[in-house]
N, C-alpha and C positions, 0 to 999 in steps of 0.2 A: 138410157137415152139422155140422161141429164148432162153428161159431159159434152155431148154433141149440141144439145140445146144451148148450153152455156157458151160454146164457141161461136155458134150462129148469132145469138143475141148480142154477145159481147163484141163481136166484130162489127155487127150492124151499128151498135152504139159508138164504137170507135170511129167509124166512117161518118156517121151523122155529125159528131162533134168535130172531127178532123177535117173532112171535106167541107163541113159547114162553115168553119172559120175561114177557109180559103174563099168560099163564095161570099161570106160576110164582108171581107175586106177588099175584094177585087171586082165584084159585079157592080154595074151601074145601078144607081138608085138605091143601093144598100145604105142604111144609116151609119155603117162603120166603114164605108169604102175608104181606102187609104190607110187602114190601120197598120199595115206593114208587116215585115218579116218577124219582128219580135213577138207580136201578138199571135201570129201563125205558129211560131215554134213553141211558145209556152202552151198554147191551146192544144197542140198535138200531143205534148207530154201529158196534159190532163186527159186527153181523149183516150190514151192508153191506160192511164192510172185508174180512172174512175170505174170502168167495167171490170178491171182486174180485182178491185176490192169486192165487187159484187159476185163474180164468178170464179175467183181464185180457188175456193174450196171445192167447187163443183167440177171444174175442168182443168185447173192449173193455169188458166188465163193465158193460153198461148196466143191466140188471135193472129197467128203468123205461121204459114207453112214452113218457112225457113227455120224457125225455132222448133217447131214440132219435129221436123226431120232431124235436126241437130241433136235434140234430146233423145230421140230414138237411137241415133248412131252412138250416142254416149252411153246407152244402156239404161237411161233414166225414164224411158217411156216405151210402151209396148208397140212394136211395129204393126201389130194387128189393128191398132186404133188409128194409125196414121192416115189411111185413106178417108175414113169418116171425118176426122178432124179437118183435113184439107178441104173436103167438099163443104163442110159446115162453114168454114171460114170464108171461102169464096162466095157462097150463097149469102152469107151475112154481109159481105162487102157489096154485093150486087144490090141487095135490098136497102142497105144504107144509102147507096147512090140514088136509088129511086126516091127515097124520102127526102134527101137533100134537094133534088129537083122539084119535088112537090112543094117544099117549103119556100124555095127561092124562084119559083117559076116566073113571077112578075119581073124579078131582077134579071133572070136569064133572057127574057123577052126584050129587055131594054139594052142588052149587051150585044155588040156586033163582032167583037174581036174573037175569032175562033180559038186562038191559043188560050185566052182567058177562060173561055167556057170549058175547054178540055181540062185546063188546070184545076178546075173545081172538082174533077172526078179522078184524074190520074196524074202521074208525074211525067216530067220531060226534061231533057237536058238544056242547060243554058247555052252550051255549044255542043252541037251534035258531033260526037266522035265516039263511035260505039265501043271500041276497046277501052278508051279512057272512062267512058260512062259506065261500062261494065265493072271496071276496077273501082270506081267510086261506090257503086252499090255493094260490091263485094267487101270493101273495107268498112263501110258503114255498118253492114250487117255483122261482119266479124266482130266489130267493137260491141255491138248490141248483144250478141249471143255470148261472147266471151265474158263480158262484164256481168251479164245476168247469171251465168254459171258460177262466176266468182264471188257473187254476193255471199254465198254460204261460207266463204272462207273468213268472213269477219267474225272474230271471236266476241262472243257475248252480244251478237246482233239482237235487235229488239223485236224479232219475230216477223211474221208474214206482213203485217201492216207496214213496218219500216221498209221491208224489201220492196213493196209496191211504190213507196215514196222514192226509193232509190231508182227504180225503173223510170219514174217520171224524170229524174235528173239525168238518166242515161239518154232518154229520147231528146230532151231539150239540148243536152250537150252535143250530141251528134248533129242535130238540126242546125244549131248555131255555128258549128265549126265546119260542117261539110254540106249543109243543105242547099247552098247556092249552086252546086254542081249539077245535080240531077233531081232536086226536089226530095231527095232521100226517102224513096219508097221503103227500103230495107224490110220489105214484107210483100211477097207476091200477091197475097189476098187483098191487101190494101190497095194495090194498083189494078189487078186484073178484074176483081169484082165490080168496082165503080166504072172501069173502062168499058166493061160489057154493058153496064147501064147506059153510059153515054152512047154506045153504039146503037142501042135499040130504042132509046127515047126520042120522041119527036121534038127535039130542041131546036128552036129557031136559031138560024145562023151558025149551027154547030160545026160544020165541016167534018173532016175525017177523024178517026179515033187513033191514028198513028200506030197501027199494029206492027209496022216494020220495026219500031222501037219497043212497043209494049209487050210483044211476045218473046223478046230476047232479054233485054237488060234488067227490067224490074222483076223478072221471074227467076232467071238462072243466076244472075249476080248475087242476090241474097242467099239462094240455096248453097252455092259454092262457098260464100263467105261464112255461112253458118256451120258448114261441115269443116272448114278449115279451123274455125274457132273451137269446135269440138275436139278436133285432132290435137291442136296445141294444148288445150286444157288437160287432155288425158295424158300427154307425155311429160308435162311438168311434174317434177317430184314434190308435190305439195307437202 
């Protein structure tokens, strides 16, 4: 059970820190309101890196169904463990969303903008164009998975710890370069779990959970992107 526990707790931590920074800089009456996109992007990189150090040995620190599926397709992970990993990741994302709400409830109560509230849980496009939004998530996740798989090609790399630092750099780079398009979910569990929390929580002024977007782009875009990254990585004659 340890790998599944690691994926559950690790994804919950990822969401507490990642969605937490969004709430921290966007909700009314937060002491860091207005912190901006640079704070958000760096904090998201740290949100992925920190639980990876804790649970890397236990589960491989996937925290992302798109990465789990891609690694299985590449033959680096057992398909039999994929369903349990994905369930653990989504449940971790859901619980992380609940905790973010509990921490920032007073600030949520002071915020009337529905898009701002939803943005503290899940992603959304700056301009809604589903094919282009899908492409954005596909490309972002392709870059994530391809570069994670390619870290091992670095000769004389400094071991697992250095790899997690490199993952921090990957997340920050993707966010700073492409994040303005869709909020760069690049992870179905990161979006679906907290979006479910948004849907069930009694949040004041919350509005809808935008399922017409959330059930398509941030779920299937990353999965397709991860599989394409795996395919390219396997055909390159390293």
